[in-house]
N, C-alpha and C positions, 0 to 999 in steps of 0.2 A: 817503396817496393824493391826487393832484391833483384839484381840483374838475372840471376838464374831463373827466378820465378818469371821474370819477363820472357826469357827464352822459351820456357815451358809453354807460355801463353802463345808465342809465335807459332810453336809446333801445333798447339791445339787449334789455333785459327786455320792452320793449313788443312787439318784434318776435319774441321767442322763442316765443309761442304758435303764430304762423303757421309758423315754422320746425319746431317740434315737431311739429305735424300733417303737414307734408310728410315729415319724417324718419320719423314713425310709420308713414305710408302706405307709404313705401318699404321700411322694414324689415319691415312685416307682409306685403307683397307677396313680398319676397325669402325671408322665413321660410316662407311657404307653399310657394314653389317649391322652397325647399331641403328642407323636410320631406318633400315628395313625392318628390324625387330620393333623399333619404336612405332613405325607406322602401322605395323600389324597390331601392336597393343592399343593403339589409339582407335584403330577401326574397330577392334573387338569391343572396346570400351563403350564406343557410341552405339554398336550393335546391342550390347547388353542394356544400355540405357534405354534404347527404343523398345526393346522387349519388355522391360520393366514398366515404361511408359504405357504400353498396351494393358499390362496387367492393372495398372492404377487406373487406366481410363475405364476398364471393365468395373472396378470397384466404385468409380464415380457413378457410372450408369446405374449400378444397383442401388447406390445410396440415393441418387435423384429420384428413382422410381419409388422407393421406400418413403422418401420425404413427402410425396404426393398422396400418400395414403390418408384417408379421412381419419382413421383411428390415431394416426401420429399426430395430425394437426389439432384434432379435438382432445388428445391426451386421454383417449379412452383406454385405460391400462388393461382391462381383461381382453378387449378385442385386439389391442395392439400386441399383447403377449402371444396371442394365437397366431397372428399374421407373422410375427417375428419367428416363431418356431417353424411355421411353414417355410419361411425363406431359408432357414438353416437346413432343412430337408432338401430344398431345391438346390442349394449350393453348398454341397458338402465340403468345399475347400475352404469356406468361412468358419473361423473359430467361434465367433459370436457376433450378434447384431441385437441392437436395442435402440431406445430413444430416451432423450434427456431433456428435462424442462429447461428454460432459459436460466433458472437459478442454480443449474448444475446437478440437480437430483434426478436419478434415473427413475422413470416411471414404468418402463416396460422393457422386457428382454426375451430373446428366444431361449434364454437359459433359465433355469429356476433360481428362486431366491435373489431376485435382482432389485427389488423395490427398496428405495432409501439410499442406495449408493450414491455418493456424491463425486461429481467430476468437476466441480467448480474450480478447483486448484490445478487442473491439467491445462498445460500452455496450449495444446492443440484445440481443446474445447474452447478456450476464451478467444483464440484466433478465429475459429469458425463463427463465433458470435459476432466478433467485431467486423471481419471482412465480408461476412455473409457469403461465403464460398468454401470450397473443399479445404480441409486442413489435414495435415499428416503428422502423426505424433513423433516418429522416430522411435528408438528403443524404449519400451515400457513394459512393466509387469502388470498383467491384468488383475484387477481387484476381485473378480469372480473366479477366474480360473487359476490364478497364482503362477501362470506361464508367461514367458516373454512373448509380446506381440508387436505388431505394427498396426496402430489404430487409424482409422480414418473418421473424420467428422464432417457431416454436411448438413446445413441448416434447412429447416422447413419453414417457408415464408408465406405469409398471408397475402391478400390482394394488395395491401398497401406496403409490402416490402418488409414487414416487421417479422422477426424470428419468433415462430410459435413453439418450435421444439428443434432438437438437434439430434439426427440419426447418426449412431456410432457403429462402426464396422471394425472388427478385429481379425487380422490374418496371423496365423501361425508362422514364426520365423522359420520353422522346418519346411513349410511349404514354399517360402521364398527361396531357400536354398535349393529345393527341388526345380524350381523355375529356372535358376542360374545354371543348373547342370545341363539345360538344353542347349546352351550356347557352346559350339564347338572350340575346343582349346588345343593348342600343340602340347607335346610331352613336357611335364613339368610346369605347365602354366596354372594360374589361378584366377578366379573371378570372384569379386566381392561386391556386397552392397553395403554401403556406409552412410550413417545419418550425419546431419550437420553438427552434432556434438562430438564426431570422431569415434562413434560406437559402431562395431561390427554387427550388422544385422543378418547377413546371410553369406555363405561361401561355398564355392565349389572348386575342388573336391570338398565334400562336407568335413566341417571341423567343428562339431558341437561345442567342444570345451572352450572354443574361442568366441562363441556367439555372446554378445553383450559386453565384451572387453572393450576397453578405450584402446584405440589404435594409434594414439598421439606418439607412443614411443617408436612407432615405425617411421622412418624418415620421410616417406612420401606423404603422410597425413597431413603434416603442417602445411605442405605446399598445396596439397588438394584443397584445403579449406581457404587458403589465401588466393590461389590463382584460378580456381574453379575448374579448369580444364587445362591438360597438358600431359607431359610425359616426363618422369623422373627416374633416375637410376638410385635404388636403394634396397636395403634388405627388408623382406616382408616379416610378418610375425613369426614365421617358422625359421628365420635366420638365413633364408636362401636369398642371395643377391638376385634382383630381377629389375627388368625395366617395366615400370608401372605407368600404364596409361589410364588416365582418369577423366569422366566426364559427367556432368550433372544431368539429372532426369529433367525433361521438359515439364513434366507434370508437377514436380516439386523441386524447388531450387535447393532444399535441404537434404536431398538424397543423392548419392554418387555411385556410379558403377566404376569399379576399379579392376583392370586386368593386369596381371603380372606375368612376364615371360622371361625365362632364364637366358643369359647371354654369355656366360663363360665358355660353354662348348663352342659357340661361334667364334670366339676370339682366339681359342687355343692354337688352331694351325697358324694363323697369322702371327701370333707371339713367338712360336717356335722358329719361324724362318727369320724373324727379326733378330732374335738373340743369337743366332748362328752368324749372320752377317755382321752384327755389332762386335761379337767376340774377335773375329778376324780384324776388324777395323781397330779396335782398342789394342790388339797386339801390335799392329803396325805403328800405331801412335806411341807405344811404350818404347819401341826400338828407336824411333825418331827423336824422342825425348832424351834417351840415354846419349845419343850421338851429339845432340845440341848441347847437353851438359858438359861433355868432355871438350868439344871444341871451343865452347865459351870459356871454360877455366884456362885453356892454354892461350887463346888469342885475345881475350877480352877481360876476365875477372882479375888476372894477376896484374896487368898494367893499371886498371882501375883501382885496385888495392893500394898501389903506390900513391896514386892521386889522393886517395882517402886518408892516408897517413900524413901527408902535407896539410890536408884540410884540418885535421885534428890539431896539428901544431899551431895552425893560425887561430883556431878556436880558443887555444891556451894563451894567446897574445903574442906568439913568435911570428911576427910579419917577415922575418928573414928566410922563412922556410921556402924551398923551391922544389918543384918536381923534376924528375929526370925525363929528358927528351930524347934519350937513345934506345928506347925499346918500345915494343908494341907496334901496332899497325901505323901507317902514315897518318890516318886521321887521329889516332890517340896521341901521337908525338905532336901533331899540330895543337891539339887540345891542351897538352901540358905546357907548350910554349905560350899560349894565350893566357893560361892560368898564371904563369910566372909574371907576365906583363901586369896582370891584374893585381897581384900581390904587391908589386912595386908601386903601383899608383895608390893603392890603399895605404901603404906605409907613409907615403908622402902626404897624402890627404889627412891622415891621423895627426901628423905632426903639426900641420897648419891648423887644424881644428883645435888642437889643445892650446895653442897660442892665442887664438881668437877668444876661445872660451875664458881664458884667464883674464884677458883685457876687459871682456864684457862683465865678468863677475865682479871686478873690482869697482865698476861703475854703479851697477844696479844694487849692490848690497848696501851701499851707504846712502841710497836716496830715501827722502822722507815720504815721498809719494810712492804709490804702487807702480811698478815698471813691469811690462809684460812684453816679450819679445816673440814674435811669430813671423813665419815665412810667407811667401806670396800666395800660398794655397790656404792660409789661415790657420795653420798648424801651430800651436804654442811650443817654442823652443825653450823658453826659460822664464822665470818669475823671480821677483825679490821678496824679502820677508814681509814688507808692507803689503804686496799684492796677496800674500797668503792670509794675512789679517783681514784685509777688506773683504775677501770672497769666502773665506772660511774652508778653503781646500789646503791639503798638503801638497808640497811641490810635486810629488809623484802622481797625484790626482789631476794636476792641471797640465803638465807637460805631456805633449803628444795629443792632447784633446784639441778640438776646434775652438777658435777664439770666440765664436758666437755662443759657446757654452757659458761665458762669463758675461758677455755684452751682446744680447740677441739683436743683431742688425746685419744687413748685407755686407758681405766682405768688401765690396766695392766702397762702401761708406767708411769702413774701418781703416782702409788704406789710404784715405784721403789725407795728405800731409797738412797739418794746420795745428793751431793752438786754441784750447779752451772750447771745444764743442761739447754740448751737453748731451749725453746719451744715457741709456738705462743699464745699470749693472744687475746681475742676478747671482746671489749667493748660493752656497752649496745646499742650504736648507730650502731653496725656492723663493725666498723673499727677494723683492726688487728694491733698488734704491738709485737715486740720481747721482751721476758721476760727471766729472769734467774730463774729457779726453783729449790729449795732445799727442799727435802721431808724427813720428820722424821716420826717415827711410835711410838704409845704407846698404851697401854691396859687399858680398864676400865671395870670392872666386866666381864672379860673374852671376851670382845668384842674389835676388832681392830679399831683404828682410825689413821689417818694421818694428819700431819700438813705441809702445803705447804708454804714456805717462797718465796715470789715473788718480783723480783727486775726488774724495767723497764730498758732495755738496748738499748732503741731506739736511743738515742744520740750517743752511743758508736758504734753502727752498722752503723749509717750514716757516722760518721768519717772514719770508716774503708772503707766504700764503695767509699767516695770521694777520699781517698788516692789510692785506687786500680784503680779507673777510671783515676785519674790523671797520675799515673805511666804508665798505658796502653796507654793513648793518647800521652804522651811524646815519648814513645818508637815508637809507630806508626808513628808520624810525622817525628821523626828523621830518621827512616829508608826510609821513602818516600822521604825526602829531599836529603839524601845521594844518593839514587838510581837516582834521578833526576840529581844531580850534576855529578855523574859518567857518565850518559848517554851524558850529555852535553860536557864533557871533551873529551871522546872517539870520538863523531861525529864531533865536532868542530875541533879536531885534523886532522881528515881525509880531511875535507873540506877546511882547512886554507892553504893560499898560502905562508905564512911566520910566524915566531914566533910573530911578532908584531901583524899580522892579527889574529892569534890564540888568543893572549892575549885580544885585543880589542873586538873580537866577544864574547869570554867567559865571559868577564866582563859585556858586555852588556845583555847577557842572564841571568847572575846571578843577575844583577840589576832588570831585568823584574820579576824574581822570588821573589826578595826582595820586590819590590812594591806590588806584590799581597799579600805577607806576611803583609806588613804594612796595607793595606785595611782590611784584616781579623783580624788583632791584634786590630784595632780600636773597631771593635764589638765583641771583645772577642771570636774570631773564630767561630762566629755563622753564618757567611756569608758576602757577599758584594753585593752592587747594580751593575747591569750589566754596565750602563753608566759611573759609576765610575771607573770600570775596564778598559773600553775602554778609557776614558779620561786620566787615568794615563800612558798608553802606547803611547798615541798620543800627549800628551801635548809638548813633546821636538820638534815636527815637525810643530806645529801650526804656530808659528812665528807671525808676525804682520798681515799677510793676513789669517784671520780665515776662509775665504771662500774656502781655499784649502782642509780643512777637514770638512766634515759635518757627524753628528751622528743623525739619525732619528728613530723613532719607539718606541716599548714598552720598559719600563725600569723595570726590575724585580729583585727580590733578588735571588742571586745565593748561593749555598752551597759552603763550603770551597773547596772541590775537584774540583767543576766546575770552580770556580773562578780562581784557580791556573792554571789549564790546559788551559782555554781560554786566560788568561793573557799572558802565554808563546807563544801560537799560534799567538795572535795579535802582540806580539813583532816581531815575525819572519816576519809577513806580513808588519809591518811598516819598519823594517830594510831592507827588500827587496825592498820596495817601495822608500826608501831613497836612496839606492845604485844604483838600476837598473830601477826603475819604475817611477811612476807618481810624487813622491816627489823628484826625482833627477833633475827636471827641474821646472822653475818658473810657467809655465802654467799648470802643472800637477794638477790633483784633485783626491781625494779619498773620496768616499761616503760609509758609513756604515749604513746599515738599519737593525733593530732588529724587531722581531714580535713574538708573543705567539700564537701557533696554538695547541689548546687542551693541552696536557702535554708536548710539545715540544717547545724549543727556536730555532727560525730560525734566522740565522745571515748571511748577504750578505756583502761582501767586493768588490767594484767595483772601479777600477782605470781607469782613462781617462786623455788624454791630455799629456801623457808622451811619452818616446821613443817607437818605434816599439818593440813588444814583440816577442821573439822566444822561443820555448820550450827549456829547458835545456837539455844537453845530459845526465846528471846523476842527481839523485834525492839527495839532501844533507839533513842536519839536519833539515833545515826549512820545507821541505816538509814532512819529517817524523813526526815532531812535529804536523804539521797541520792535516795531514791525519790519521796517525796511532794513535796518542794519543787521538784524538777525538773519534775514534771508539773503541780503547782498553781501555782507562781510563774511558771514559764516556758512552760507549754503543751507541754513535751517528754515525754521518758520516760527512765527509768533502771532497769537490771536488774542485780541482784547474783547471781553464780553462785559458791557455796561449793564449788568443786572441791577435791578432795583435794591436788592439786598446788599449789594457790595460789588466792586470791580473784581473781575477775575482775568488772570493772564496765563495762557499756556504756551510754552516755549518747547521746541524740539531742536537740539543742536548737535551737529555731527561731531564726534570727539576725534576722529582721525584727522 
């Protein structure tokens, strides 16, 4: 900001108290006048709302009486027409009255030719049916008269509270305008009745051409519909600025009384006095500003301009520039002397810094590892080419940034002097990688600096992790295999009838386990296909007649654990079928069906055409493998059904 502008601001600040008092007086006077007009508008709006409430209450009483007529409740159209016509004669202010059946079809009216008119789509009619109370239409065009009306609907209820008919009463909007004219208004004031859709229903002084118009273009209409009650300054439909007070009718929340009162005449006298006093104040301010500018030019701006010329020379790299200390005020002369001392110190500091940077650059640019220099606040001062390659930044993108941009860790840890600490590095693209950080410290002109030597240890970490995972996997698989073999030996021994039987059964089971291992080894222990597992166990029994063994259904990829367990279970089923079941006779058949249901594998083993099946007296290793291993190892279920026609096995195994 220019010094001349600051002087002008000082003069303005000196004049502000006077202007503030004048503005405060005007605002206070205007606010008092405005408050009085607003109160009057609000009081008149409430008065008008109360008068219209009385008008609506009279309509409610008339409708309530008509709803009790037997002709209405019984829907006696001829008698109802006659009674409604009598009511029109008794109440000449009513434009029309009639009765409507619950289906919306009018069955009587005080006017002629009313039968068959449907009000089913009128919102006020549906509201009266639903709420079983008085409903008011808002602006509406009568279907009999073709003229704008304000309609009322009131239900006629039977002893059980059910609606038998709805009495409908229509008031002319011209009559409503006449009612509003009874409210006393000041000169230039207006009073209006507006419905919930923002449509003008009535106005005083009368304005027939505006009746039925949407008043949303008037500023007060939006506020009226949102705030329900209050005062707002805005232009009316006639373009005249007014203070509008608005209040809802108690009898209907969708009707509003709006009173507008002009305010400009009340403000005119206060505004004239304000502008007279403000003009004199502005003139005094202008004279003071001219005096401040002249004095500032002589005593301040010229000496400061000399200092500015010296600063521009310094910006161009000339640190030998000096300011004159023999002119200007004593304060400016002292400022010039201090400025000269500062330039001398800067010149010396620059020379020292250039020498230090040359020495530092010679070291870091020849290093094989990344080298980052940062100060005690963690701000990066320099980097070498290897650091640029490691982190993917250009030098100008790293210098001046915080150290934790490259290695997210507390500054207190980064400044710990030591060799070979493993931390996490973060590249420009957001990827992180492990690094070895060695930190050294040095002082330059009493300021602490740190040098971090960074070495990428990603490959070493990967090799360590691969070795750890391989060792853990070998240990896990060896333990599982030994546990399975141990269980086979113990349970096979229990079920074997002889040593030869024991050896043959154990070898068969070990071979089934080996076949599953072979399938998994082919895919590097990532899994095996389901039908391949089934085929490996059944191929020894297929023979020349491939029709004895059928495999149908979904073929999915199984995990190593699922493949091993299913292979052993299928081996037990095939061995049992070959010894005692369907595969022990030429006519026997085995059907294997697979299906995937959601996240589960469903496998069915069905034997047919074999010897008659009898349930075993005790459950051997095969039953344990099939039923328990599926449940315990895989979290699934297996059920063996020893039906006379052949063994059936149903398994459900989670795939996840």
